[in-house]
C-alpha positions in Angstrom: 36.9 87.1 4.7 36.2 85.4 1.2 39.0 83.0 2.2 37.7 82.6 5.5 34.3 81.5 4.4 35.6 79.0 1.7 37.6 77.4 4.2 34.8 77.1 6.5 32.6 75.5 3.8 35.0 73.0 2.9 35.5 72.0 6.5 31.9 71.7 6.9 31.7 69.3 3.8 34.5 67.4 5.0 32.9 66.9 8.7 29.4 65.9 6.8 31.4 63.1 4.8 32.9 61.9 7.7 29.8 61.7 9.6 28.0 59.8 6.9 30.9 57.2 6.6 30.8 56.8 10.4 27.0 56.2 10.4 27.1 53.8 7.5 29.9 51.9 9.7 27.7 52.0 12.6 24.7 50.7 10.7 26.5 47.8 9.2 28.0 46.8 12.6 24.5 46.5 13.8 23.3 44.3 10.9 21.1 46.8 8.8 23.1 46.6 5.9 24.1 42.8 5.3 24.7 40.8 2.2 21.9 38.7 1.3 22.3 35.1 1.7 22.6 32.6 -1.2 19.3 31.0 -1.7 19.0 27.3 -0.2 17.0 24.9 -2.6 15.4 22.0 -0.7 15.2 18.6 -2.3 11.4 17.4 -2.4 10.2 16.0 0.7 8.7 12.4 0.6 6.6 11.6 3.7 4.8 8.2 3.7 2.5 9.1 6.7 -0.9 9.3 6.3 -4.2 7.6 5.0 -4.3 6.3 1.5 -7.2 5.0 -0.8 -6.8 3.0 -4.1 -7.7 0.5 -6.6 -6.0 -2.4 -8.3 -6.1 -5.1 -11.0 -4.4 -8.3 -11.6 -4.6 -12.1 -11.9 -5.1 -14.8 -9.3 -3.8 -18.6 -9.8 -4.7 -21.7 -8.2 -2.1 -23.0 -5.7 -2.4 -26.7 -4.9 -3.3 -29.6 -7.2 -6.6 -30.2 -5.6 -8.0 -33.6 -5.5 -10.7 -35.8 -3.7 -8.7 -39.3 -3.3 -7.6 -39.0 -6.9 -10.8 -37.5 -8.4 -9.8 -34.7 -10.6 -11.4 -31.2 -10.2 -12.6 -28.8 -13.1 -10.7 -25.8 -11.9 -10.5 -22.2 -13.4 -6.7 -21.9 -12.8 -6.1 -18.3 -14.2 -8.7 -15.6 -13.4 -9.0 -12.1 -13.6 -9.3 -9.9 -10.3 -9.9 -6.2 -9.5 -10.6 -4.5 -6.2 -10.0 -1.6 -3.8 -7.6 -1.0 -0.8 -7.2 1.3 2.0 -4.6 1.8 4.6 -2.7 4.1 6.9 1.2 4.2 6.9 3.7 5.7 9.6 7.1 6.7 8.5 9.4 5.8 11.7 12.7 7.3 10.4 14.0 8.4 7.0 14.2 4.5 6.1 11.6 2.7 7.4 7.7 2.6 7.2 4.8 0.6 8.9 1.6 0.3 8.1 -1.8 -1.6 8.1 -4.2 -2.2 5.1 -7.5 -3.6 4.2 -8.2 -4.9 0.7 -10.9 -6.8 -1.2 -10.6 -8.2 -4.9 -13.6 -9.4 -6.9 -12.5 -12.5 -9.1 -14.0 -13.4 -12.3 -15.0 -16.6 -13.6 -14.1 -19.1 -10.9 -15.9 -22.3 -11.0 -14.5 -25.4 -9.1 -16.4 -28.6 -9.8 -15.9 -32.0 -8.6 -18.2 -35.0 -9.6 -18.3 -38.1 -7.3 -19.7 -41.6 -7.3 -23.3 -41.7 -6.9 -24.0 -38.7 -8.8 -23.2 -36.1 -6.3 -21.5 -32.9 -7.8 -19.7 -30.1 -5.6 -19.3 -26.8 -7.0 -17.4 -23.8 -5.4 -18.0 -20.3 -7.1 -15.3 -18.1 -5.2 -16.5 -14.6 -5.9 -13.8 -12.6 -3.9 -10.7 -12.7 -1.7 -9.9 -10.2 1.1 -7.3 -9.5 3.6 -6.4 -7.2 6.7 -2.7 -7.0 6.8 0.3 -5.3 8.5 3.5 -4.1 6.6 6.9 -3.0 7.2 8.8 -1.4 4.5 12.3 0.0 3.6 12.2 3.6 1.7 14.6 5.8 0.0 12.6 9.0 -0.6 10.1 8.2 -3.5 10.6 4.5 -3.4 9.2 1.8 -0.7 9.7 -2.1 -0.8 7.6 -4.0 1.8 6.3 -7.2 3.2 2.8 -7.7 4.4 0.9 -10.6 6.1 -2.2 -11.1 8.2 -5.7 -12.3 7.8 -7.4 -13.6 4.7 -11.0 -13.9 3.8 -12.5 -16.0 1.0 -16.2 -15.3 -0.3 -17.3 -18.7 -1.2 -20.8 -19.7 -2.6 -20.7 -23.5 -2.4 -23.3 -26.0 -3.4 -23.8 -29.8 -3.7 -26.4 -31.6 -6.0 -27.5 -34.8 -6.7 -29.5 -35.2 -10.1 -29.5 -31.7 -10.3 -31.2 -31.1 -6.9 -29.6 -29.4 -4.1 -28.3 -31.6 -1.2 -27.3 -30.4 2.2 -23.7 -30.8 3.1 -21.4 -29.9 5.8 -17.6 -29.6 6.0 -15.0 -29.6 8.7 -14.0 -26.4 7.6 -15.8 -23.8 5.4 -12.3 -22.5 4.2 -13.6 -18.9 4.2 -10.8 -17.8 6.8 -7.2 -18.1 6.4 -4.1 -16.2 6.1 -1.8 -14.2 3.7 1.6 -13.4 3.2 3.5 -11.4 0.5 5.5 -8.2 -0.5 5.6 -5.6 -3.2 7.3 -2.0 -4.4 5.5 1.2 -4.1 6.7 4.5 -5.9 5.3 8.1 -5.1 5.4 9.5 -8.7 3.4 12.7 -7.9 2.4 14.7 -4.8 -0.4 12.5 -3.2 -0.1 9.5 -5.7 1.7 6.4 -5.7 1.9 3.5 -7.9 2.5 -0.4 -6.6 3.1 -4.0 -7.8 2.4 -6.9 -5.5 2.5 -10.6 -4.9 0.2 -12.0 -2.4 -0.3 -15.8 -1.5 -3.5 -16.8 0.3 -4.0 -19.9 2.3 -7.6 -21.1 3.3 -6.7 -24.7 4.9 -8.0 -28.1 4.2 -11.8 -29.1 4.2 -13.3 -32.7 4.5 -17.0 -33.4 3.9 -18.9 -34.7 7.2 -22.2 -34.9 5.2 -23.8 -36.4 3.1 -22.5 -39.8 4.4 -21.8 -40.7 0.6 -19.2 -38.0 0.5 -17.5 -38.6 3.9 -14.8 -41.2 2.4 -13.8 -38.9 -0.6 -11.0 -37.1 1.4 -10.0 -33.6 1.9 -9.1 -30.9 -0.5 -6.9 -27.8 0.1 -7.8 -24.2 -0.9 -4.9 -21.5 -1.7 -4.3 -18.9 -4.3 -1.3 -17.1 -5.8 -2.2 -13.3 -6.7 -0.2 -10.5 -8.8 -1.6 -7.3 -8.6 -0.9 -3.6 -9.9 -2.5 -0.7 -8.1 -2.8 3.1 -7.8 -3.2 5.0 -4.3 -4.1 8.6 -3.5 -2.5 9.5 -0.1 -4.5 12.1 1.9 -1.6 13.1 4.3 -3.8 14.9 6.4 -1.5 16.9 8.6 0.6 13.7 8.7 -1.1 13.2 12.2 2.0 13.7 13.9 4.3 12.0 11.6 7.7 13.6 10.6 8.6 14.6 7.2 12.0 13.8 6.0 14.0 15.3 3.1 17.5 16.3 2.1 18.7 19.9 1.7 
């Protein structure tokens, strides 16, 4: 009897071990016991889609060699500029970005003067320049190079005096409205932050006096500006507004 009981216990133990092995195999086949996948690390996602707001500093340089029939002008050729910009970018693909931007720059120390025969003095204090432009850019992750162009505005404060007294005058064009073209590079150096450098040319056309009569024969002058700016933008990326995010894994 003792031998029979020992044999029965051994058989029961073997049967239990076999059942546990079969259950483990069954659980493995159902996916309950699987090796954990190796972790996948994503490279940072750079998405240019969204609104941005920022500021800039730089310099502005007069373009044309302005003259009224050979009369030299007193002009502040190089001046300081500083201002603000706001816009929206849309990333169309991993490589292409389009956008629209509004920009205004205050100018420092600009005085354009001309003294005409008869004692007439013309002065233009250009206080600021602005633009509304579209832009197209090529991007590689955090970097972006772009071209831009569109409407330009010049905030002019012009006077004509004779013997120190103001004189009414008229021009064929007030050279406040014009066009602009330029380009630059921008880099996203931190989440929501980008820095840029930019060149922009502004052209406000030709103007000629139509009054007073003494100034009609003096000819026309051209008004244009070259600017170089460095700026900083804060990018809101408000849900990307449907724009895709691109990255490498």
